[in-house]
Every structure is written in structure tokens, then in C-alpha cells.
C-alpha positions in Angstrom: 4.6 -11.9 -3.2 2.6 -15.2 -4.2 -0.1 -15.5 -6.9 -2.7 -14.6 -4.4 -1.0 -11.1 -3.7 -0.7 -10.7 -7.7 -4.4 -11.0 -7.6 -4.8 -8.4 -5.2 -2.7 -5.9 -7.0 -4.9 -6.6 -10.0 -7.7 -6.1 -7.5 -6.2 -2.6 -6.4 -5.7 -1.3 -10.1 -9.6 -2.1 -10.7 -10.5 -0.2 -7.9 -11.1 -2.8 -5.2 -10.5 -1.0 -1.9 -10.9 -4.4 0.3 -7.9 -5.3 -1.8 -5.9 -2.4 -0.8 -6.8 -2.7 2.9 -5.5 -6.3 2.7 -2.0 -5.4 1.0 -1.7 -2.6 3.4 -2.5 -4.7 6.4 -0.4 -7.4 5.5 2.9 -5.4 4.5 2.9 -2.0 5.9 4.9 -3.3 9.0 7.2 -5.2 7.0 7.6 -2.5 4.8 8.4 -0.1 7.7 10.9 -2.4 8.9 12.9 -3.0 5.9 12.8 1.0 5.3 14.2 1.4 8.9 17.4 -0.3 7.9 18.0 2.4 5.2 16.6 5.5 6.8 16.8 5.0 10.8 13.9 7.4 11.2 10.6 6.1 12.4 8.6 9.1 10.8 10.3 9.1 7.4 10.0 5.3 7.1 5.8 5.4 7.8 5.9 8.2 5.1 8.3 6.6 2.6 5.9 3.1 2.9 2.7 5.1 2.5 3.9 6.7 -0.6 5.0 3.5 -2.1 1.7 1.5 -1.2 -0.2 4.6 -2.5 1.6 3.9 -6.0 -0.3 0.9 -6.2 -3.6 2.9 -6.7 -4.3 4.3 -10.2 -5.0 8.1 -9.6 -8.5 7.9 -11.3 -9.4 6.0 -8.4 -8.1 8.2 -5.6 -11.9 9.9 -5.3 -13.2 6.3 -4.6 -10.4 5.3 -2.0 -10.2 8.3 -0.3 -13.6 10.1 -0.4 -15.4 6.7 0.4 -14.6 6.6 4.1 
């Protein structure tokens, strides 16, 4: 992660959906690949990666992120 990524994380914590989408698009495949080295189950890797990415979103923003689409 670089300074730009740290700024994205800060924006996510402030409720910025576009920032979350960017982090998701930029890191999802890489994170799944790393998880596959440990779990060796594609579906589980996807679930684990999604769970980790969701931890970036403060709970009080879940409605904004998931009901706005």
C-alpha cells in the first residue's frame, strides 16, 4: 500500500463508496490469490477476501454502502 491507498482507506472510513469500489477492484484478485496459497478452495478464498474487505467499512455506513445500489 502507498500513500494513495492510505487516503482511500481514510475515505472509506468516512463513507465514500467510490473509494471502497476502487480498493475492491484493485485488491480483490490479489487477495484471493494470496488466500488460495493458504486455503486451496476458490469459494472459501472469495468469502475470506470479501470478509476482510468488508472490515474496512464502519458498521454505521453499511446502509449507505449496501442499500444505495
